[in-house]
C-alpha positions, 0 to 999 in steps of 0.5 A: 383498497389499502395496503398495510406495509409491515417491516419487521424490526429485524430488517430495519435494525439490519439496514441501520447496522449495515449503514453504520458500518459503511459510514464508519469504514468510510470515515476510517479510510479517510482518516488513514489516507489523511495520516499518510498524506501528513507523514509524506508531507513531513519528509520535506523539511528545511534539512531536506531542502538544504540537501536537495540544494547541495546534492541535487537530489533527496534520498528518502530511503537510507538503505542504498542497494549494493549494485555491485553485489546485485550484478555479481549475483546476477552473473552467478545465476546466469552462469550456472548450468542447468540439467535438462528436463527428463522426458516423460513417457 
């Protein structure tokens, strides 16, 4: 008793195509991750080390939050009066 297996070329090509897509997505993800690691590693140079020694810290983001303005806005928000919700009948 022999059983002949017949695989249609469509399913074979579909499987190969999906395999290629998965492999290319994995390679792309690995390349993106390695680029991000390289970008983060480039932040710490000699100037950054000197700044750490002088100031004791390194601020990567130059946009510093205005804490006074944030406090003022929070005070304004909490001091507002709010209308009570209407009761639905």
